[in-house]
C-alpha positions in Angstrom: 25.0 67.4 59.9 25.6 64.8 57.3 23.1 61.5 57.1 26.2 59.1 57.8 25.9 55.3 58.5 26.3 55.1 62.3 25.7 58.9 63.2 23.0 59.9 65.3 20.2 62.3 64.5 17.2 63.5 65.4 14.0 63.6 63.4 9.9 64.0 63.3 8.0 60.5 63.1 5.9 60.8 59.3 3.8 57.9 59.0 3.8 54.6 60.6 2.8 51.5 59.0 1.7 47.7 60.3 5.8 46.9 59.2 8.0 50.5 60.6 8.0 53.9 61.0 9.4 57.1 58.6 11.2 59.7 59.9 11.6 63.0 58.8 15.5 63.8 58.6 17.6 66.9 58.5 18.2 67.8 54.7 15.1 67.1 53.6 15.5 63.0 53.7 13.6 60.3 55.0 14.4 56.7 56.4 12.4 54.0 58.0 12.6 52.6 61.4 11.8 48.9 61.2 9.1 47.5 64.6 12.0 45.2 65.2 14.5 48.0 65.6 11.6 50.5 68.1 12.9 48.8 71.3 14.4 46.0 72.5 11.6 44.1 74.0 8.8 42.4 71.6 7.0 45.2 69.8 3.3 43.8 68.6 1.2 47.2 67.1 4.1 50.2 66.1 0.9 52.7 67.7 1.0 51.7 71.3 5.3 53.0 71.3 4.9 55.8 68.6 2.6 58.5 67.0 3.1 60.5 64.4 4.8 64.0 65.3 7.1 62.1 68.2 10.6 63.5 68.0 12.9 60.2 68.6 16.5 60.2 68.3 17.2 57.4 66.0 20.5 55.9 64.3 21.7 55.1 61.0 22.3 51.1 60.2 22.4 51.6 56.6 22.3 53.9 53.6 21.7 51.9 50.6 20.5 52.8 46.9 19.4 56.1 48.7 17.2 53.9 52.1 18.5 54.8 55.3 17.6 52.5 57.6 17.3 53.6 61.3 16.6 52.4 64.9 16.0 53.6 68.0 17.4 50.5 69.9 20.6 51.2 69.1 20.7 54.8 71.5 18.9 52.7 74.4 20.6 51.1 76.6 20.2 47.1 76.9 17.6 45.7 79.6 20.0 43.9 82.2 19.2 39.9 81.8 16.8 38.3 83.9 18.9 35.2 85.2 17.1 32.2 84.0 15.6 30.0 86.9 17.8 27.5 87.9 16.2 23.6 86.9 14.8 21.7 89.7 17.0 18.8 90.4 16.1 15.4 88.3 14.8 12.8 90.8 16.4 9.2 90.8 15.1 6.8 88.9 13.0 4.1 90.1 14.6 0.8 89.8 13.7 -1.4 87.0 10.8 -4.1 87.8 10.1 -6.4 84.7 6.2 -6.3 83.6 4.0 -9.7 85.1 4.2 -12.4 82.4 1.0 -11.6 80.1 -1.5 -14.7 78.4 -3.6 -14.2 76.3 -7.3 -13.7 76.6 -7.8 -17.8 75.4 -5.4 -18.5 77.9 -2.6 -19.7 76.1 0.7 -20.3 78.0 2.8 -18.8 75.1 6.2 -19.1 76.9 7.9 -21.9 78.5 5.9 -23.5 81.7 10.0 -22.9 83.6 11.3 -25.9 82.5 14.9 -25.7 80.8 14.2 -28.6 78.7 12.6 -27.6 76.3 13.9 -27.4 73.1 13.4 -24.4 70.5 11.2 -27.3 68.5 9.1 -28.0 71.1 8.7 -24.5 72.4 8.1 -24.1 68.2 5.3 -26.6 67.5 3.5 -25.9 70.7 3.0 -22.0 69.1 2.2 -22.9 65.6 -0.9 -25.3 67.6 -1.7 -22.0 70.2 -1.3 -19.7 67.0 -4.0 -22.2 64.8 -6.4 -22.0 67.5 -6.3 -18.5 68.4 -6.5 -18.2 64.4 -10.0 -20.8 64.1 -11.4 -19.2 66.7 -11.2 -15.8 65.2 -13.0 -17.6 61.9 -15.7 -18.8 64.0 -16.4 -15.4 65.5 -16.5 -14.3 62.0 -19.2 -17.1 61.4 -21.3 -15.8 64.0 -21.7 -12.2 63.0 -22.8 -13.1 60.0 -20.6 -12.3 57.4 -18.8 -14.1 55.0 -15.8 -14.8 54.3 -15.1 -12.4 51.8 -15.8 -9.8 54.0 -19.8 -9.1 52.9 -23.1 -9.7 54.8 -24.4 -13.6 54.2 
């Protein structure tokens, strides 16, 4: 029987490497079964599945430049696909609740007090005033810690 692509032949495992197994074929030829072509399941170590001297039935999947690629799993029946479990139904989203108004640590009121007659200029001047107060508090706090303005110790 000739060793042609698509033919199924019986051979003997002659050597095993990390990436595959070499198989002696008829007509004094040999081919290699890659680790991915041994089984339909994941194979971590070839030695768990094959050993030297085992008789295997292989299918020739390619023959390029004298290198014969073989497959054992091409002869095996594919295991049935396990159905995936149905995902759990999604829980309905909780209704949106706005976060409560937060004031800064210095009890500064950032937002308008609820009066609709505040103009943009009023809010801007209030913002400038509170930010200047905060900056002066921060500068005062750094001076009390013993740091100079340039960041070094006094």
